[in-house]
mmCIF file of the N, C-alpha and C atoms, coordinates in Angstrom:
data_MODEL
# 
_entry.id   MODEL 
# 
loop_
_atom_site.group_PDB 
_atom_site.id 
_atom_site.type_symbol 
_atom_site.label_atom_id 
_atom_site.label_alt_id 
_atom_site.label_comp_id 
_atom_site.label_asym_id 
_atom_site.label_entity_id 
_atom_site.label_seq_id 
_atom_site.pdbx_PDB_ins_code 
_atom_site.Cartn_x 
_atom_site.Cartn_y 
_atom_site.Cartn_z 
_atom_site.occupancy 
_atom_site.B_iso_or_equiv 
_atom_site.pdbx_formal_charge 
_atom_site.auth_seq_id 
_atom_site.auth_comp_id 
_atom_site.auth_asym_id 
_atom_site.auth_atom_id 
_atom_site.pdbx_PDB_model_num 
ATOM 1   N N  . UNK A 1 1  ? 53.203  77.821  132.184 1.00 0.00 ? 1  UNK A N  1 
ATOM 2   C CA . UNK A 1 1  ? 54.625  78.002  131.879 1.00 0.00 ? 1  UNK A CA 1 
ATOM 3   C C  . UNK A 1 1  ? 55.654  79.318  131.776 1.00 0.00 ? 1  UNK A C  1 
ATOM 4   N N  . UNK A 1 2  ? 54.889  79.766  133.455 1.00 0.00 ? 2  UNK A N  1 
ATOM 5   C CA . UNK A 1 2  ? 56.691  80.777  132.877 1.00 0.00 ? 2  UNK A CA 1 
ATOM 6   C C  . UNK A 1 2  ? 58.000  80.165  133.626 1.00 0.00 ? 2  UNK A C  1 
ATOM 7   N N  . UNK A 1 3  ? 57.570  79.290  133.650 1.00 0.00 ? 3  UNK A N  1 
ATOM 8   C CA . UNK A 1 3  ? 59.303  78.068  134.448 1.00 0.00 ? 3  UNK A CA 1 
ATOM 9   C C  . UNK A 1 3  ? 58.934  77.294  133.214 1.00 0.00 ? 3  UNK A C  1 
ATOM 10  N N  . UNK A 1 4  ? 58.683  77.307  132.539 1.00 0.00 ? 4  UNK A N  1 
ATOM 11  C CA . UNK A 1 4  ? 59.561  76.786  131.000 1.00 0.00 ? 4  UNK A CA 1 
ATOM 12  C C  . UNK A 1 4  ? 60.025  78.093  129.920 1.00 0.00 ? 4  UNK A C  1 
ATOM 13  N N  . UNK A 1 5  ? 59.563  78.839  129.852 1.00 0.00 ? 5  UNK A N  1 
ATOM 14  C CA . UNK A 1 5  ? 60.371  79.925  128.712 1.00 0.00 ? 5  UNK A CA 1 
ATOM 15  C C  . UNK A 1 5  ? 60.784  80.596  129.993 1.00 0.00 ? 5  UNK A C  1 
ATOM 16  N N  . UNK A 1 6  ? 61.491  80.343  131.259 1.00 0.00 ? 6  UNK A N  1 
ATOM 17  C CA . UNK A 1 6  ? 62.256  80.564  132.218 1.00 0.00 ? 6  UNK A CA 1 
ATOM 18  C C  . UNK A 1 6  ? 63.874  79.746  132.590 1.00 0.00 ? 6  UNK A C  1 
ATOM 19  N N  . UNK A 1 7  ? 63.782  78.419  131.982 1.00 0.00 ? 7  UNK A N  1 
ATOM 20  C CA . UNK A 1 7  ? 64.279  77.280  130.765 1.00 0.00 ? 7  UNK A CA 1 
ATOM 21  C C  . UNK A 1 7  ? 65.157  77.489  129.887 1.00 0.00 ? 7  UNK A C  1 
ATOM 22  N N  . UNK A 1 8  ? 63.933  78.548  129.049 1.00 0.00 ? 8  UNK A N  1 
ATOM 23  C CA . UNK A 1 8  ? 64.904  77.922  127.790 1.00 0.00 ? 8  UNK A CA 1 
ATOM 24  C C  . UNK A 1 8  ? 65.398  79.715  127.585 1.00 0.00 ? 8  UNK A C  1 
ATOM 25  N N  . UNK A 1 9  ? 65.313  80.389  128.359 1.00 0.00 ? 9  UNK A N  1 
ATOM 26  C CA . UNK A 1 9  ? 65.567  81.232  128.290 1.00 0.00 ? 9  UNK A CA 1 
ATOM 27  C C  . UNK A 1 9  ? 67.351  81.497  128.765 1.00 0.00 ? 9  UNK A C  1 
ATOM 28  N N  . UNK A 1 10 ? 67.510  80.182  129.434 1.00 0.00 ? 10 UNK A N  1 
ATOM 29  C CA . UNK A 1 10 ? 68.743  80.102  131.171 1.00 0.00 ? 10 UNK A CA 1 
ATOM 30  C C  . UNK A 1 10 ? 70.050  78.582  130.176 1.00 0.00 ? 10 UNK A C  1 
ATOM 31  N N  . UNK A 1 11 ? 68.535  78.549  128.917 1.00 0.00 ? 11 UNK A N  1 
ATOM 32  C CA . UNK A 1 11 ? 69.349  77.080  128.215 1.00 0.00 ? 11 UNK A CA 1 
ATOM 33  C C  . UNK A 1 11 ? 70.631  78.027  127.191 1.00 0.00 ? 11 UNK A C  1 
ATOM 34  N N  . UNK A 1 12 ? 69.584  79.510  126.792 1.00 0.00 ? 12 UNK A N  1 
ATOM 35  C CA . UNK A 1 12 ? 69.858  80.492  126.134 1.00 0.00 ? 12 UNK A CA 1 
ATOM 36  C C  . UNK A 1 12 ? 71.454  81.023  126.444 1.00 0.00 ? 12 UNK A C  1 
ATOM 37  N N  . UNK A 1 13 ? 71.191  82.198  127.372 1.00 0.00 ? 13 UNK A N  1 
ATOM 38  C CA . UNK A 1 13 ? 72.326  82.274  127.665 1.00 0.00 ? 13 UNK A CA 1 
ATOM 39  C C  . UNK A 1 13 ? 73.397  81.915  128.873 1.00 0.00 ? 13 UNK A C  1 
ATOM 40  N N  . UNK A 1 14 ? 73.657  80.400  129.375 1.00 0.00 ? 14 UNK A N  1 
ATOM 41  C CA . UNK A 1 14 ? 74.267  79.820  129.165 1.00 0.00 ? 14 UNK A CA 1 
ATOM 42  C C  . UNK A 1 14 ? 75.255  79.024  128.346 1.00 0.00 ? 14 UNK A C  1 
ATOM 43  N N  . UNK A 1 15 ? 74.289  78.281  127.629 1.00 0.00 ? 15 UNK A N  1 
ATOM 44  C CA . UNK A 1 15 ? 75.110  77.794  125.769 1.00 0.00 ? 15 UNK A CA 1 
ATOM 45  C C  . UNK A 1 15 ? 75.765  79.474  124.854 1.00 0.00 ? 15 UNK A C  1 
ATOM 46  N N  . UNK A 1 16 ? 74.448  80.516  124.963 1.00 0.00 ? 16 UNK A N  1 
ATOM 47  C CA . UNK A 1 16 ? 75.951  81.709  125.056 1.00 0.00 ? 16 UNK A CA 1 
ATOM 48  C C  . UNK A 1 16 ? 77.364  81.568  125.597 1.00 0.00 ? 16 UNK A C  1 
ATOM 49  N N  . UNK A 1 17 ? 77.584  82.197  126.308 1.00 0.00 ? 17 UNK A N  1 
ATOM 50  C CA . UNK A 1 17 ? 78.416  82.358  127.380 1.00 0.00 ? 17 UNK A CA 1 
ATOM 51  C C  . UNK A 1 17 ? 79.616  80.971  126.923 1.00 0.00 ? 17 UNK A C  1 
ATOM 52  N N  . UNK A 1 18 ? 78.543  79.688  126.931 1.00 0.00 ? 18 UNK A N  1 
ATOM 53  C CA . UNK A 1 18 ? 80.066  79.234  126.744 1.00 0.00 ? 18 UNK A CA 1 
ATOM 54  C C  . UNK A 1 18 ? 80.398  78.874  125.188 1.00 0.00 ? 18 UNK A C  1 
ATOM 55  N N  . UNK A 1 19 ? 79.882  79.040  124.393 1.00 0.00 ? 19 UNK A N  1 
ATOM 56  C CA . UNK A 1 19 ? 80.764  79.664  122.988 1.00 0.00 ? 19 UNK A CA 1 
ATOM 57  C C  . UNK A 1 19 ? 80.957  80.441  123.051 1.00 0.00 ? 19 UNK A C  1 
ATOM 58  N N  . UNK A 1 20 ? 81.267  81.433  123.733 1.00 0.00 ? 20 UNK A N  1 
ATOM 59  C CA . UNK A 1 20 ? 82.079  83.190  123.469 1.00 0.00 ? 20 UNK A CA 1 
ATOM 60  C C  . UNK A 1 20 ? 83.268  83.135  123.753 1.00 0.00 ? 20 UNK A C  1 
ATOM 61  N N  . UNK A 1 21 ? 83.152  81.647  125.286 1.00 0.00 ? 21 UNK A N  1 
ATOM 62  C CA . UNK A 1 21 ? 84.356  81.356  126.073 1.00 0.00 ? 21 UNK A CA 1 
ATOM 63  C C  . UNK A 1 21 ? 85.007  80.516  125.366 1.00 0.00 ? 21 UNK A C  1 
ATOM 64  N N  . UNK A 1 22 ? 84.746  79.541  124.474 1.00 0.00 ? 22 UNK A N  1 
ATOM 65  C CA . UNK A 1 22 ? 85.476  78.587  123.685 1.00 0.00 ? 22 UNK A CA 1 
ATOM 66  C C  . UNK A 1 22 ? 86.248  79.132  122.638 1.00 0.00 ? 22 UNK A C  1 
ATOM 67  N N  . UNK A 1 23 ? 85.493  79.987  121.966 1.00 0.00 ? 23 UNK A N  1 
ATOM 68  C CA . UNK A 1 23 ? 86.682  81.315  121.030 1.00 0.00 ? 23 UNK A CA 1 
ATOM 69  C C  . UNK A 1 23 ? 87.254  82.521  121.900 1.00 0.00 ? 23 UNK A C  1 
ATOM 70  N N  . UNK A 1 24 ? 87.463  82.476  122.973 1.00 0.00 ? 24 UNK A N  1 
ATOM 71  C CA . UNK A 1 24 ? 88.133  83.937  124.119 1.00 0.00 ? 24 UNK A CA 1 
ATOM 72  C C  . UNK A 1 24 ? 89.097  82.327  124.089 1.00 0.00 ? 24 UNK A C  1 
ATOM 73  N N  . UNK A 1 25 ? 89.594  81.432  124.766 1.00 0.00 ? 25 UNK A N  1 
ATOM 74  C CA . UNK A 1 25 ? 89.983  80.010  124.904 1.00 0.00 ? 25 UNK A CA 1 
ATOM 75  C C  . UNK A 1 25 ? 90.463  80.004  123.587 1.00 0.00 ? 25 UNK A C  1 
ATOM 76  N N  . UNK A 1 26 ? 89.709  79.228  122.761 1.00 0.00 ? 26 UNK A N  1 
ATOM 77  C CA . UNK A 1 26 ? 90.980  79.261  120.853 1.00 0.00 ? 26 UNK A CA 1 
ATOM 78  C C  . UNK A 1 26 ? 92.181  79.452  120.946 1.00 0.00 ? 26 UNK A C  1 
ATOM 79  N N  . UNK A 1 27 ? 91.767  81.154  120.779 1.00 0.00 ? 27 UNK A N  1 
ATOM 80  C CA . UNK A 1 27 ? 92.179  82.418  120.522 1.00 0.00 ? 27 UNK A CA 1 
ATOM 81  C C  . UNK A 1 27 ? 92.977  82.949  121.430 1.00 0.00 ? 27 UNK A C  1 
ATOM 82  N N  . UNK A 1 28 ? 93.255  82.700  122.376 1.00 0.00 ? 28 UNK A N  1 
ATOM 83  C CA . UNK A 1 28 ? 94.213  82.557  123.558 1.00 0.00 ? 28 UNK A CA 1 
ATOM 84  C C  . UNK A 1 28 ? 95.367  81.186  123.375 1.00 0.00 ? 28 UNK A C  1 
ATOM 85  N N  . UNK A 1 29 ? 94.389  80.886  122.894 1.00 0.00 ? 29 UNK A N  1 
ATOM 86  C CA . UNK A 1 29 ? 95.409  79.665  122.880 1.00 0.00 ? 29 UNK A CA 1 
ATOM 87  C C  . UNK A 1 29 ? 97.197  79.302  121.018 1.00 0.00 ? 29 UNK A C  1 
ATOM 88  N N  . UNK A 1 30 ? 96.342  79.798  119.428 1.00 0.00 ? 30 UNK A N  1 
ATOM 89  C CA . UNK A 1 30 ? 96.757  80.232  119.380 1.00 0.00 ? 30 UNK A CA 1 
ATOM 90  C C  . UNK A 1 30 ? 97.706  81.931  119.679 1.00 0.00 ? 30 UNK A C  1 
ATOM 91  N N  . UNK A 1 31 ? 97.480  82.346  120.169 1.00 0.00 ? 31 UNK A N  1 
ATOM 92  C CA . UNK A 1 31 ? 97.886  83.507  120.704 1.00 0.00 ? 31 UNK A CA 1 
ATOM 93  C C  . UNK A 1 31 ? 99.836  83.317  121.432 1.00 0.00 ? 31 UNK A C  1 
ATOM 94  N N  . UNK A 1 32 ? 99.639  81.889  122.408 1.00 0.00 ? 32 UNK A N  1 
ATOM 95  C CA . UNK A 1 32 ? 99.743  81.692  123.444 1.00 0.00 ? 32 UNK A CA 1 
ATOM 96  C C  . UNK A 1 32 ? 101.472 80.463  121.993 1.00 0.00 ? 32 UNK A C  1 
ATOM 97  N N  . UNK A 1 33 ? 100.878 80.049  121.314 1.00 0.00 ? 33 UNK A N  1 
ATOM 98  C CA . UNK A 1 33 ? 101.377 79.048  120.560 1.00 0.00 ? 33 UNK A CA 1 
ATOM 99  C C  . UNK A 1 33 ? 102.496 79.802  119.514 1.00 0.00 ? 33 UNK A C  1 
ATOM 100 N N  . UNK A 1 34 ? 101.711 80.595  119.159 1.00 0.00 ? 34 UNK A N  1 
ATOM 101 C CA . UNK A 1 34 ? 102.917 82.028  117.820 1.00 0.00 ? 34 UNK A CA 1 
ATOM 102 C C  . UNK A 1 34 ? 104.185 83.135  118.516 1.00 0.00 ? 34 UNK A C  1 
ATOM 103 N N  . UNK A 1 35 ? 105.498 81.960  118.326 1.00 0.00 ? 35 UNK A N  1 
ATOM 104 C CA . UNK A 1 35 ? 106.535 82.765  118.836 1.00 0.00 ? 35 UNK A CA 1 
ATOM 105 C C  . UNK A 1 35 ? 106.890 83.829  118.123 1.00 0.00 ? 35 UNK A C  1 
ATOM 106 N N  . UNK A 1 36 ? 107.192 84.990  118.760 1.00 0.00 ? 36 UNK A N  1 
ATOM 107 C CA . UNK A 1 36 ? 106.836 86.631  118.339 1.00 0.00 ? 36 UNK A CA 1 
ATOM 108 C C  . UNK A 1 36 ? 108.364 86.606  117.688 1.00 0.00 ? 36 UNK A C  1 
ATOM 109 N N  . UNK A 1 37 ? 107.657 87.396  116.153 1.00 0.00 ? 37 UNK A N  1 
ATOM 110 C CA . UNK A 1 37 ? 108.181 87.723  115.197 1.00 0.00 ? 37 UNK A CA 1 
ATOM 111 C C  . UNK A 1 37 ? 110.040 88.993  115.953 1.00 0.00 ? 37 UNK A C  1 
ATOM 112 N N  . UNK A 1 38 ? 110.897 88.898  114.548 1.00 0.00 ? 38 UNK A N  1 
ATOM 113 C CA . UNK A 1 38 ? 111.938 89.167  115.750 1.00 0.00 ? 38 UNK A CA 1 
ATOM 114 C C  . UNK A 1 38 ? 111.724 90.247  114.925 1.00 0.00 ? 38 UNK A C  1 
ATOM 115 N N  . UNK A 1 39 ? 112.160 92.450  115.102 1.00 0.00 ? 39 UNK A N  1 
ATOM 116 C CA . UNK A 1 39 ? 111.744 93.255  114.770 1.00 0.00 ? 39 UNK A CA 1 
ATOM 117 C C  . UNK A 1 39 ? 112.618 92.993  113.649 1.00 0.00 ? 39 UNK A C  1 
ATOM 118 N N  . UNK A 1 40 ? 112.445 94.433  112.373 1.00 0.00 ? 40 UNK A N  1 
ATOM 119 C CA . UNK A 1 40 ? 112.313 93.285  111.336 1.00 0.00 ? 40 UNK A CA 1 
ATOM 120 C C  . UNK A 1 40 ? 113.894 94.444  111.170 1.00 0.00 ? 40 UNK A C  1 
ATOM 121 N N  . UNK A 1 41 ? 115.577 93.994  110.307 1.00 0.00 ? 41 UNK A N  1 
ATOM 122 C CA . UNK A 1 41 ? 115.846 95.282  110.911 1.00 0.00 ? 41 UNK A CA 1 
ATOM 123 C C  . UNK A 1 41 ? 115.965 95.740  109.200 1.00 0.00 ? 41 UNK A C  1 
ATOM 124 N N  . UNK A 1 42 ? 117.280 96.831  109.373 1.00 0.00 ? 42 UNK A N  1 
ATOM 125 C CA . UNK A 1 42 ? 116.567 98.359  108.745 1.00 0.00 ? 42 UNK A CA 1 
ATOM 126 C C  . UNK A 1 42 ? 117.446 97.897  107.709 1.00 0.00 ? 42 UNK A C  1 
ATOM 127 N N  . UNK A 1 43 ? 116.530 97.574  106.184 1.00 0.00 ? 43 UNK A N  1 
ATOM 128 C CA . UNK A 1 43 ? 116.690 98.010  104.894 1.00 0.00 ? 43 UNK A CA 1 
ATOM 129 C C  . UNK A 1 43 ? 117.495 98.602  104.983 1.00 0.00 ? 43 UNK A C  1 
ATOM 130 N N  . UNK A 1 44 ? 118.430 98.971  103.643 1.00 0.00 ? 44 UNK A N  1 
ATOM 131 C CA . UNK A 1 44 ? 118.516 100.146 102.656 1.00 0.00 ? 44 UNK A CA 1 
ATOM 132 C C  . UNK A 1 44 ? 118.075 100.149 101.577 1.00 0.00 ? 44 UNK A C  1 
ATOM 133 N N  . UNK A 1 45 ? 117.486 100.755 101.323 1.00 0.00 ? 45 UNK A N  1 
ATOM 134 C CA . UNK A 1 45 ? 116.991 100.952 100.130 1.00 0.00 ? 45 UNK A CA 1 
ATOM 135 C C  . UNK A 1 45 ? 118.275 101.000 98.314  1.00 0.00 ? 45 UNK A C  1 
ATOM 136 N N  . UNK A 1 46 ? 118.280 99.993  97.782  1.00 0.00 ? 46 UNK A N  1 
ATOM 137 C CA . UNK A 1 46 ? 118.915 99.265  97.078  1.00 0.00 ? 46 UNK A CA 1 
ATOM 138 C C  . UNK A 1 46 ? 118.529 100.280 95.611  1.00 0.00 ? 46 UNK A C  1 
ATOM 139 N N  . UNK A 1 47 ? 119.781 100.771 94.995  1.00 0.00 ? 47 UNK A N  1 
ATOM 140 C CA . UNK A 1 47 ? 119.890 102.159 94.420  1.00 0.00 ? 47 UNK A CA 1 
ATOM 141 C C  . UNK A 1 47 ? 118.743 101.220 93.361  1.00 0.00 ? 47 UNK A C  1 
ATOM 142 N N  . UNK A 1 48 ? 118.203 103.044 91.864  1.00 0.00 ? 48 UNK A N  1 
ATOM 143 C CA . UNK A 1 48 ? 117.225 102.155 91.492  1.00 0.00 ? 48 UNK A CA 1 
ATOM 144 C C  . UNK A 1 48 ? 118.934 101.842 90.054  1.00 0.00 ? 48 UNK A C  1 
ATOM 145 N N  . UNK A 1 49 ? 118.522 101.239 89.003  1.00 0.00 ? 49 UNK A N  1 
ATOM 146 C CA . UNK A 1 49 ? 119.583 100.328 87.639  1.00 0.00 ? 49 UNK A CA 1 
ATOM 147 C C  . UNK A 1 49 ? 119.508 102.466 87.081  1.00 0.00 ? 49 UNK A C  1 
ATOM 148 N N  . UNK A 1 50 ? 120.080 102.913 86.965  1.00 0.00 ? 50 UNK A N  1 
ATOM 149 C CA . UNK A 1 50 ? 120.323 103.867 85.780  1.00 0.00 ? 50 UNK A CA 1 
ATOM 150 C C  . UNK A 1 50 ? 119.730 103.099 84.397  1.00 0.00 ? 50 UNK A C  1 
ATOM 151 N N  . UNK A 1 51 ? 119.455 103.761 83.684  1.00 0.00 ? 51 UNK A N  1 
ATOM 152 C CA . UNK A 1 51 ? 118.501 103.660 82.203  1.00 0.00 ? 51 UNK A CA 1 
ATOM 153 C C  . UNK A 1 51 ? 119.767 103.833 81.504  1.00 0.00 ? 51 UNK A C  1 
ATOM 154 N N  . UNK A 1 52 ? 119.800 102.509 80.489  1.00 0.00 ? 52 UNK A N  1 
ATOM 155 C CA . UNK A 1 52 ? 120.577 102.484 79.264  1.00 0.00 ? 52 UNK A CA 1 
ATOM 156 C C  . UNK A 1 52 ? 120.076 103.230 78.462  1.00 0.00 ? 52 UNK A C  1 
ATOM 157 N N  . UNK A 1 53 ? 120.579 104.252 77.762  1.00 0.00 ? 53 UNK A N  1 
ATOM 158 C CA . UNK A 1 53 ? 120.282 104.534 76.446  1.00 0.00 ? 53 UNK A CA 1 
ATOM 159 C C  . UNK A 1 53 ? 121.478 103.686 74.917  1.00 0.00 ? 53 UNK A C  1 
ATOM 160 N N  . UNK A 1 54 ? 120.691 102.778 73.865  1.00 0.00 ? 54 UNK A N  1 
ATOM 161 C CA . UNK A 1 54 ? 121.548 103.243 72.777  1.00 0.00 ? 54 UNK A CA 1 
ATOM 162 C C  . UNK A 1 54 ? 121.216 103.998 71.971  1.00 0.00 ? 54 UNK A C  1 
ATOM 163 N N  . UNK A 1 55 ? 122.397 103.742 70.668  1.00 0.00 ? 55 UNK A N  1 
ATOM 164 C CA . UNK A 1 55 ? 122.580 104.082 69.753  1.00 0.00 ? 55 UNK A CA 1 
ATOM 165 C C  . UNK A 1 55 ? 122.937 103.390 68.577  1.00 0.00 ? 55 UNK A C  1 
ATOM 166 N N  . UNK A 1 56 ? 122.197 104.057 67.940  1.00 0.00 ? 56 UNK A N  1 
ATOM 167 C CA . UNK A 1 56 ? 121.955 102.886 66.250  1.00 0.00 ? 56 UNK A CA 1 
ATOM 168 C C  . UNK A 1 56 ? 122.774 103.428 66.027  1.00 0.00 ? 56 UNK A C  1 
ATOM 169 N N  . UNK A 1 57 ? 123.803 102.894 65.130  1.00 0.00 ? 57 UNK A N  1 
ATOM 170 C CA . UNK A 1 57 ? 124.070 103.565 63.979  1.00 0.00 ? 57 UNK A CA 1 
ATOM 171 C C  . UNK A 1 57 ? 123.257 103.412 62.497  1.00 0.00 ? 57 UNK A C  1 
ATOM 172 N N  . UNK A 1 58 ? 122.891 104.635 61.663  1.00 0.00 ? 58 UNK A N  1 
ATOM 173 C CA . UNK A 1 58 ? 121.906 103.373 60.380  1.00 0.00 ? 58 UNK A CA 1 
ATOM 174 C C  . UNK A 1 58 ? 123.455 103.558 59.554  1.00 0.00 ? 58 UNK A C  1 
ATOM 175 N N  . UNK A 1 59 ? 124.159 102.979 58.521  1.00 0.00 ? 59 UNK A N  1 
ATOM 176 C CA . UNK A 1 59 ? 124.452 102.892 58.021  1.00 0.00 ? 59 UNK A CA 1 
ATOM 177 C C  . UNK A 1 59 ? 123.781 103.009 56.186  1.00 0.00 ? 59 UNK A C  1 
ATOM 178 N N  . UNK A 1 60 ? 124.690 103.734 55.252  1.00 0.00 ? 60 UNK A N  1 
ATOM 179 C CA . UNK A 1 60 ? 123.748 103.848 53.971  1.00 0.00 ? 60 UNK A CA 1 
ATOM 180 C C  . UNK A 1 60 ? 124.052 103.685 53.178  1.00 0.00 ? 60 UNK A C  1 
ATOM 181 N N  . UNK A 1 61 ? 124.719 101.651 52.955  1.00 0.00 ? 61 UNK A N  1 
ATOM 182 C CA . UNK A 1 61 ? 125.539 101.369 52.043  1.00 0.00 ? 61 UNK A CA 1 
ATOM 183 C C  . UNK A 1 61 ? 123.983 100.385 52.141  1.00 0.00 ? 61 UNK A C  1 
ATOM 184 N N  . UNK A 1 62 ? 124.066 99.019  50.913  1.00 0.00 ? 62 UNK A N  1 
ATOM 185 C CA . UNK A 1 62 ? 122.666 98.743  50.056  1.00 0.00 ? 62 UNK A CA 1 
ATOM 186 C C  . UNK A 1 62 ? 122.876 97.848  51.554  1.00 0.00 ? 62 UNK A C  1 
ATOM 187 N N  . UNK A 1 63 ? 124.073 97.142  51.968  1.00 0.00 ? 63 UNK A N  1 
ATOM 188 C CA . UNK A 1 63 ? 123.945 95.952  53.068  1.00 0.00 ? 63 UNK A CA 1 
ATOM 189 C C  . UNK A 1 63 ? 122.946 95.673  54.460  1.00 0.00 ? 63 UNK A C  1 
ATOM 190 N N  . UNK A 1 64 ? 122.737 95.390  54.664  1.00 0.00 ? 64 UNK A N  1 
ATOM 191 C CA . UNK A 1 64 ? 122.417 95.304  56.029  1.00 0.00 ? 64 UNK A CA 1 
ATOM 192 C C  . UNK A 1 64 ? 123.123 95.320  57.366  1.00 0.00 ? 64 UNK A C  1 
ATOM 193 N N  . UNK A 1 65 ? 123.810 95.086  57.571  1.00 0.00 ? 65 UNK A N  1 
ATOM 194 C CA . UNK A 1 65 ? 124.731 94.708  58.459  1.00 0.00 ? 65 UNK A CA 1 
ATOM 195 C C  . UNK A 1 65 ? 125.392 96.395  59.302  1.00 0.00 ? 65 UNK A C  1 
ATOM 196 N N  . UNK A 1 66 ? 124.901 96.500  60.489  1.00 0.00 ? 66 UNK A N  1 
ATOM 197 C CA . UNK A 1 66 ? 124.773 97.502  61.252  1.00 0.00 ? 66 UNK A CA 1 
ATOM 198 C C  . UNK A 1 66 ? 126.107 96.584  62.716  1.00 0.00 ? 66 UNK A C  1 
ATOM 199 N N  . UNK A 1 67 ? 126.331 98.232  63.431  1.00 0.00 ? 67 UNK A N  1 
ATOM 200 C CA . UNK A 1 67 ? 127.769 97.866  64.583  1.00 0.00 ? 67 UNK A CA 1 
ATOM 201 C C  . UNK A 1 67 ? 127.273 97.420  65.827  1.00 0.00 ? 67 UNK A C  1 
ATOM 202 N N  . UNK A 1 68 ? 127.687 97.843  66.352  1.00 0.00 ? 68 UNK A N  1 
ATOM 203 C CA . UNK A 1 68 ? 126.820 97.541  67.298  1.00 0.00 ? 68 UNK A CA 1 
ATOM 204 C C  . UNK A 1 68 ? 126.937 98.221  68.187  1.00 0.00 ? 68 UNK A C  1 
ATOM 205 N N  . UNK A 1 69 ? 125.231 98.782  68.728  1.00 0.00 ? 69 UNK A N  1 
ATOM 206 C CA . UNK A 1 69 ? 125.246 99.586  69.360  1.00 0.00 ? 69 UNK A CA 1 
ATOM 207 C C  . UNK A 1 69 ? 126.132 100.453 70.368  1.00 0.00 ? 69 UNK A C  1 
ATOM 208 N N  . UNK A 1 70 ? 126.271 101.767 70.030  1.00 0.00 ? 70 UNK A N  1 
ATOM 209 C CA . UNK A 1 70 ? 126.691 101.976 71.488  1.00 0.00 ? 70 UNK A CA 1 
ATOM 210 C C  . UNK A 1 70 ? 126.114 102.206 72.891  1.00 0.00 ? 70 UNK A C  1 
ATOM 211 N N  . UNK A 1 71 ? 126.536 102.545 73.778  1.00 0.00 ? 71 UNK A N  1 
ATOM 212 C CA . UNK A 1 71 ? 126.588 102.270 74.493  1.00 0.00 ? 71 UNK A CA 1 
ATOM 213 C C  . UNK A 1 71 ? 125.954 103.605 76.068  1.00 0.00 ? 71 UNK A C  1 
ATOM 214 N N  . UNK A 1 72 ? 125.195 104.667 76.450  1.00 0.00 ? 72 UNK A N  1 
ATOM 215 C CA . UNK A 1 72 ? 125.193 105.921 76.351  1.00 0.00 ? 72 UNK A CA 1 
ATOM 216 C C  . UNK A 1 72 ? 124.991 105.625 78.167  1.00 0.00 ? 72 UNK A C  1 
ATOM 217 N N  . UNK A 1 73 ? 126.166 105.833 79.621  1.00 0.00 ? 73 UNK A N  1 
ATOM 218 C CA . UNK A 1 73 ? 125.524 105.481 80.546  1.00 0.00 ? 73 UNK A CA 1 
ATOM 219 C C  . UNK A 1 73 ? 125.419 107.422 81.161  1.00 0.00 ? 73 UNK A C  1 
ATOM 220 N N  . UNK A 1 74 ? 124.880 107.734 81.904  1.00 0.00 ? 74 UNK A N  1 
ATOM 221 C CA . UNK A 1 74 ? 124.506 108.440 82.161  1.00 0.00 ? 74 UNK A CA 1 
ATOM 222 C C  . UNK A 1 74 ? 125.306 109.207 83.930  1.00 0.00 ? 74 UNK A C  1 
ATOM 223 N N  . UNK A 1 75 ? 126.311 109.995 84.513  1.00 0.00 ? 75 UNK A N  1 
ATOM 224 C CA . UNK A 1 75 ? 126.150 110.522 86.199  1.00 0.00 ? 75 UNK A CA 1 
ATOM 225 C C  . UNK A 1 75 ? 125.461 110.988 86.199  1.00 0.00 ? 75 UNK A C  1 
ATOM 226 N N  . UNK A 1 76 ? 125.277 110.658 87.797  1.00 0.00 ? 76 UNK A N  1 
ATOM 227 C CA . UNK A 1 76 ? 124.315 111.317 88.406  1.00 0.00 ? 76 UNK A CA 1 
ATOM 228 C C  . UNK A 1 76 ? 124.922 113.368 88.858  1.00 0.00 ? 76 UNK A C  1 
# 
């Protein structure tokens, strides 16, 4: 009876060790195959585009024609 429990325990331990060794070997092979990434070059932040505001003139005539809107840009 005790020899059966001993065999069962040893089989469990051997299988447990084998599974983890295979997982570690697989992880090691994946890490070796990967090429090291070059360090990222320093990127200069792009300046945000300045908001553009338009002024639309309302005409008092009955016609529905308006002139082109005037563009206003603010300097920093």
